[in-house]
C-alpha positions as CSV (number, residue, x, y, z in Angstrom):
1,X,88.3,105.6,83.4
2,X,86.0,104.7,84.9
3,X,85.9,107.9,87.0
4,X,83.4,110.6,87.8
5,X,82.3,112.4,85.6
6,X,81.3,109.2,83.7
7,X,80.9,109.3,80.0
8,X,80.3,106.6,77.4
9,X,80.2,107.0,73.6
10,X,76.9,106.5,71.7
11,X,77.9,102.9,70.8
12,X,78.0,101.8,74.4
13,X,75.5,104.2,76.2
14,X,72.6,102.4,77.8
15,X,73.9,99.0,76.7
16,X,74.9,97.7,80.2
17,X,72.7,96.3,82.9
18,X,74.9,98.2,85.4
19,X,73.9,101.6,84.1
20,X,76.3,104.3,83.0
21,X,79.2,102.9,85.1
22,X,78.7,99.5,83.4
23,X,78.6,101.2,80.0
24,X,82.0,102.9,80.7
25,X,83.5,99.6,81.9
26,X,82.3,97.8,78.7
27,X,83.8,100.5,76.5
28,X,87.0,100.4,78.4
29,X,87.2,96.7,77.9
30,X,86.4,97.1,74.1
31,X,89.0,99.9,73.7
32,X,91.7,97.7,75.4
33,X,90.9,95.0,72.9
34,X,91.4,97.6,70.1
35,X,94.9,98.4,71.4
36,X,95.8,94.7,71.6
37,X,94.4,94.1,68.1
38,X,96.5,97.0,66.7
39,X,99.7,95.6,68.2
40,X,99.0,92.3,66.6
41,X,98.2,93.9,63.2
42,X,101.3,96.0,63.2
43,X,103.5,93.1,64.2
44,X,104.4,94.7,67.6
45,X,102.6,92.2,69.8
46,X,105.7,90.3,71.0
47,X,107.8,93.4,71.3
48,X,105.4,95.3,73.6
49,X,104.8,95.1,77.3
50,X,101.2,96.0,78.1
51,X,100.4,97.1,81.7
52,X,96.8,97.4,82.8
53,X,96.2,98.7,86.3
54,X,94.6,101.6,88.3
55,X,95.7,104.2,90.9
56,X,93.0,103.7,93.5
57,X,89.8,102.0,94.4
58,X,86.2,103.1,93.9
59,X,84.9,106.5,94.9
60,X,82.2,105.2,97.2
61,X,80.7,108.6,98.0
62,X,79.5,108.7,94.4
63,X,77.2,105.7,94.9
64,X,76.6,103.7,91.8
65,X,78.7,106.1,89.7
66,X,81.7,105.3,91.9
67,X,82.1,101.6,91.5
68,X,82.5,98.8,94.1
69,X,85.3,97.3,96.0
70,X,83.5,94.0,96.5
71,X,84.7,92.3,99.7
72,X,87.5,94.8,100.3
73,X,87.1,97.5,103.0
74,X,86.5,101.1,102.1
75,X,87.6,102.8,98.8
76,X,89.3,105.8,97.3
77,X,91.1,108.2,99.8
78,X,91.6,105.2,102.2
79,X,94.6,103.0,102.8
80,X,92.4,100.0,103.6
81,X,92.5,97.4,100.8
82,X,89.5,98.8,99.0
83,X,91.4,102.0,98.5
84,X,94.8,100.7,97.5
85,X,94.5,97.1,96.3
86,X,94.3,97.2,92.5
87,X,94.7,94.4,89.9
88,X,97.9,94.6,88.0
89,X,98.0,92.8,84.6
90,X,101.3,92.5,82.7
91,X,101.2,91.1,79.2
92,X,104.2,90.4,77.0
93,X,103.9,87.4,74.8
94,X,107.0,85.2,74.7
95,X,108.5,86.9,77.8
96,X,105.9,86.8,80.6
97,X,104.3,83.4,81.2
98,X,100.6,83.5,80.4
99,X,98.0,82.5,82.9
100,X,99.8,82.8,86.2
101,X,99.0,85.1,89.1
102,X,100.7,86.2,92.3
103,X,99.8,88.0,95.5
104,X,103.2,89.7,95.7
105,X,102.5,93.3,96.6
106,X,103.9,95.7,94.0
107,X,103.3,99.4,93.5
108,X,102.9,101.7,90.5
109,X,106.1,103.3,91.9
110,X,107.8,100.1,90.6
111,X,106.9,100.8,87.0
112,X,109.6,103.4,86.3
113,X,112.6,101.3,87.5
114,X,111.1,98.2,85.9
115,X,110.5,99.6,82.5
116,X,113.9,101.4,82.6
117,X,115.6,98.1,83.4
118,X,113.8,96.3,80.5
119,X,114.8,99.2,78.2
120,X,118.4,99.2,79.4
121,X,118.1,102.8,80.7
122,X,119.9,103.8,83.9
123,X,117.7,105.4,86.6
124,X,118.6,107.0,90.0
125,X,119.1,104.4,92.8
126,X,117.0,106.3,95.4
127,X,113.6,105.9,93.7
128,X,110.5,105.0,95.7
129,X,110.2,101.7,93.9
130,X,112.3,98.8,92.7
131,X,112.9,96.8,89.5
132,X,110.5,93.8,89.4
133,X,111.3,92.8,85.8
134,X,113.2,89.7,87.0
135,X,110.1,88.6,88.9
136,X,107.8,89.1,86.0
137,X,110.0,87.3,83.5
138,X,110.8,84.5,86.0
139,X,107.2,83.4,86.3
140,X,105.6,81.7,89.3
141,X,108.9,80.2,90.6
142,X,110.7,83.5,90.7
143,X,111.8,84.9,94.0
144,X,110.0,88.1,95.1
145,X,112.5,91.1,94.8
146,X,111.5,92.9,98.0
147,X,111.1,91.9,101.6
148,X,108.3,94.3,102.4
149,X,106.4,97.2,100.9
150,X,105.9,100.6,102.7
151,X,103.4,102.7,100.9
152,X,100.3,104.9,101.6
153,X,100.9,104.8,105.3
154,X,100.9,101.0,105.6
155,X,103.4,98.2,105.9
156,X,102.9,95.0,103.9
157,X,105.1,91.9,104.5
158,X,103.7,88.6,103.2
159,X,100.1,88.3,104.3
160,X,100.6,90.9,107.1
161,X,99.4,94.5,106.9
162,X,100.0,97.1,109.5
163,X,98.3,100.5,109.5
164,X,98.1,103.2,112.1
165,X,94.4,103.8,113.0
166,X,92.9,106.7,115.0
167,X,92.8,104.4,118.1
168,X,96.1,102.7,117.6
169,X,97.8,100.2,115.3
170,X,95.7,97.8,113.2
171,X,97.1,94.5,112.2
172,X,95.5,92.2,109.6
173,X,96.3,88.9,108.0
174,X,95.0,89.5,104.5
175,X,95.2,85.8,103.6
176,X,92.6,85.0,106.2
177,X,90.8,88.4,106.4
178,X,90.8,90.3,103.1
179,X,88.0,92.5,104.4
180,X,90.1,93.7,107.3
181,X,87.4,93.0,109.9
182,X,89.6,91.4,112.6
183,X,92.3,93.6,114.1
184,X,95.0,91.3,115.5
185,X,97.2,94.1,117.0
186,X,96.3,93.4,120.6
187,X,96.7,89.6,120.2
188,X,100.1,89.9,118.3
189,X,102.1,92.8,119.7
190,X,105.4,91.3,118.6
191,X,104.3,91.2,115.0
192,X,103.2,94.9,115.3
193,X,106.6,95.9,116.7
194,X,108.3,93.9,113.9
195,X,106.4,95.7,111.2
196,X,106.8,99.1,112.9
197,X,110.6,98.5,112.9
198,X,110.5,98.0,109.2
199,X,108.6,101.2,108.7
200,X,111.2,103.2,110.7
201,X,114.2,101.6,109.0
202,X,115.7,104.2,106.7
203,X,119.1,102.6,106.1
204,X,118.2,100.3,103.2
205,X,118.0,101.0,99.5
206,X,114.9,102.8,98.4
207,X,112.5,105.0,100.2
208,X,108.9,104.0,100.2
209,X,109.8,100.5,101.5
210,X,111.3,99.3,98.3
211,X,113.9,97.4,100.2
212,X,115.4,94.7,98.2
213,X,116.0,91.2,99.5
214,X,119.2,90.7,101.4
215,X,120.3,88.1,98.9
216,X,119.7,90.5,96.0
217,X,123.0,91.1,94.1
218,X,122.1,94.8,93.8
């Protein structure tokens, strides 16, 4: 949630200035608070990692019922930022430093190896994801665990994003152009080739572009 078909309980229906979609978001916010309150009440707060995220962006074809991607381009069913860029919130008091944020591109594919590592459970080494627990626990000074991310038909490395459009490659610098309005592929062919080479490289650990840094002990 929120996802079509939308539904809010009686306590939240018709309470938001954003209509039913806003009602659902407000109930989602409230219910998240109920979970966090329960963890505190049961004494589990500092022994529980809470992850809050989503799998895709707004369903724009549904109009007001589908949500909004704000300044991001496109939405659900697209690999533009509006379709695949989601907030990821990790909360674990006493373990993850509060109040810091990062633009390191992770994926929900990283959740399985990350949670397994924290629980001390072995997982297969060829998963389409990598363990980012060290990064989360290390805080803002920690070194990102991967060199690039290949997911949903795009390549991400630092601020750079490469996607294959209908008329050829599209290259964007997301630090300067989060709305993906300025295709730099023609101006920067070397960067395009560099990212294409990463996408075609199958000799490193992890499909899905979960290649670890060369200096990673794994």
